[in-house]
C-alpha positions as CSV (number, residue, x, y, z in Angstrom):
1,X,-0.1,0.0,0.1
2,X,1.1,3.5,-0.9
3,X,0.9,6.0,2.0
4,X,0.3,9.6,1.1
5,X,0.2,12.6,3.5
6,X,-2.1,15.2,1.9
7,X,-2.0,18.8,3.0
8,X,-4.9,20.8,1.9
9,X,-6.7,24.2,2.6
10,X,-10.3,23.5,1.4
11,X,-12.5,20.5,0.7
12,X,-11.5,18.4,-2.4
13,X,-13.7,18.6,-5.3
14,X,-14.7,15.3,-7.3
15,X,-12.1,16.3,-9.8
16,X,-9.3,16.6,-7.2
17,X,-10.4,13.2,-5.7
18,X,-10.2,11.5,-9.0
19,X,-6.7,13.0,-9.7
20,X,-5.5,12.0,-6.3
21,X,-6.8,8.4,-6.5
22,X,-5.7,7.6,-9.8
23,X,-2.1,9.0,-9.5
24,X,-0.8,5.6,-8.8
25,X,-2.7,3.6,-11.1
26,X,-4.2,0.4,-9.7
27,X,-2.0,0.5,-6.5
28,X,-4.0,0.9,-3.3
29,X,-3.5,4.2,-1.5
30,X,-3.8,5.3,2.1
31,X,-4.4,9.1,2.6
32,X,-3.5,10.9,5.9
33,X,-5.1,14.5,5.4
34,X,-4.1,17.4,7.1
35,X,-6.6,20.4,6.7
36,X,-5.2,23.8,7.3
37,X,-8.0,26.4,8.1
38,X,-7.6,29.6,5.9
39,X,-7.0,32.5,8.1
40,X,-5.8,36.3,8.2
41,X,-2.1,35.3,8.0
42,X,-2.5,34.9,4.2
43,X,-5.5,37.1,3.4
44,X,-3.4,39.7,1.7
45,X,-1.4,37.3,-0.6
46,X,-4.5,35.5,-1.5
47,X,-6.0,38.8,-2.7
48,X,-2.9,39.6,-4.6
49,X,-3.1,36.1,-6.3
50,X,-6.9,36.6,-7.0
51,X,-6.3,40.0,-8.8
52,X,-3.3,38.6,-10.6
53,X,-5.6,35.8,-12.0
54,X,-8.5,38.3,-12.6
55,X,-10.7,36.9,-10.1
56,X,-11.7,40.4,-8.9
57,X,-14.9,39.4,-7.1
58,X,-12.9,36.8,-5.0
59,X,-10.3,39.3,-4.0
60,X,-13.1,41.7,-2.9
61,X,-14.6,38.8,-0.7
62,X,-11.6,37.8,1.0
63,X,-12.5,39.6,4.1
64,X,-15.8,37.6,4.3
65,X,-14.1,34.4,4.8
66,X,-14.8,32.7,8.4
67,X,-12.2,33.4,11.2
68,X,-11.4,31.8,14.5
69,X,-13.6,29.0,15.7
70,X,-15.9,29.6,12.6
71,X,-12.9,28.9,10.3
72,X,-12.1,25.7,12.3
73,X,-15.8,24.5,12.0
74,X,-15.5,25.2,8.3
75,X,-12.3,23.3,7.9
76,X,-13.6,20.3,9.8
77,X,-16.7,20.1,7.6
78,X,-14.5,20.4,4.5
79,X,-12.2,17.7,6.0
80,X,-15.1,15.3,6.5
81,X,-16.3,15.9,2.9
82,X,-12.7,15.2,1.7
83,X,-12.5,11.9,3.7
84,X,-15.9,10.7,2.4
85,X,-14.8,11.4,-1.2
86,X,-11.5,9.6,-0.9
87,X,-13.2,6.7,0.8
88,X,-15.9,6.6,-1.8
89,X,-13.2,6.3,-4.5
90,X,-11.8,3.4,-2.8
91,X,-9.0,4.8,-0.7
92,X,-8.2,4.5,3.0
93,X,-8.5,8.0,4.5
94,X,-8.1,9.4,7.8
95,X,-7.4,13.1,8.9
96,X,-7.4,16.0,11.2
97,X,-7.6,19.8,11.3
98,X,-4.4,21.5,12.1
99,X,-4.3,25.0,13.6
100,X,-0.9,25.8,14.7
101,X,2.1,25.0,12.6
102,X,1.2,23.0,9.5
103,X,4.7,22.1,8.5
104,X,5.6,20.9,12.1
105,X,2.5,18.7,12.0
106,X,3.3,17.5,8.6
107,X,6.7,16.3,9.4
108,X,5.6,14.5,12.5
109,X,2.7,12.8,10.5
110,X,5.2,11.8,7.8
111,X,7.4,10.0,10.4
112,X,4.5,8.6,12.3
113,X,2.9,6.9,9.3
114,X,6.2,6.3,7.3
115,X,4.8,8.1,4.5
116,X,6.1,7.4,1.0
117,X,5.1,11.1,-0.4
118,X,3.6,14.3,0.5
119,X,1.0,15.9,-1.7
120,X,0.3,19.6,-1.1
121,X,-3.0,20.3,-2.9
122,X,-4.1,24.1,-2.7
123,X,-5.1,26.9,-4.9
124,X,-2.2,28.6,-6.6
125,X,-0.3,30.8,-4.5
126,X,2.0,32.5,-7.0
127,X,3.4,35.3,-4.7
128,X,4.2,32.9,-2.1
129,X,5.7,30.4,-4.6
130,X,7.8,33.0,-6.1
131,X,9.6,33.6,-2.8
132,X,9.4,29.8,-1.9
133,X,7.2,30.5,1.1
134,X,4.4,28.1,0.0
135,X,3.9,24.9,1.9
136,X,5.3,22.7,-0.8
137,X,8.5,24.6,-1.1
138,X,9.0,24.7,2.5
139,X,7.9,21.1,3.0
140,X,10.6,19.9,0.5
141,X,13.3,20.9,3.1
142,X,11.6,19.3,6.1
143,X,10.0,16.1,5.6
144,X,12.4,13.7,4.1
145,X,10.2,12.2,1.4
146,X,9.2,13.4,-2.2
147,X,6.8,16.5,-2.1
148,X,4.3,16.9,-5.0
149,X,2.4,20.3,-5.4
150,X,-0.8,20.1,-7.2
151,X,-3.4,22.8,-7.7
152,X,-6.8,22.4,-6.5
153,X,-9.5,22.6,-8.9
154,X,-11.0,26.1,-9.0
155,X,-14.6,26.9,-8.6
């Protein structure tokens, strides 16, 4: 069985689930999902990315996203939706919401489950990526297994 740690920031779409569950062909895959609630720390960079992609309506509504306990509740619901989707596609899946340091939790989970790889699946963050401050760039220096960055299906 192939063991993948998956770091996400929103619930997976059906297209995301299909992509992830078919990456390794017929080999069975076990997913350990870490869901990072979106928060104020990256609000400005998300807005800049949205403007760069022409998603002006999204940039204007960044301030409307949930914060604090509401963001954690939203992330928990998204995580449950994600786990159900992965399981429905035939994969094993467990997960949890992380609130503190996603990279520290990622490194610990990779070691705990003896992961074969890490997949970071998020919306494109071009500004963070340019300066290697995105999760995938940072994880490559910390986890000791291959890190694949994929872009989540956009609404």
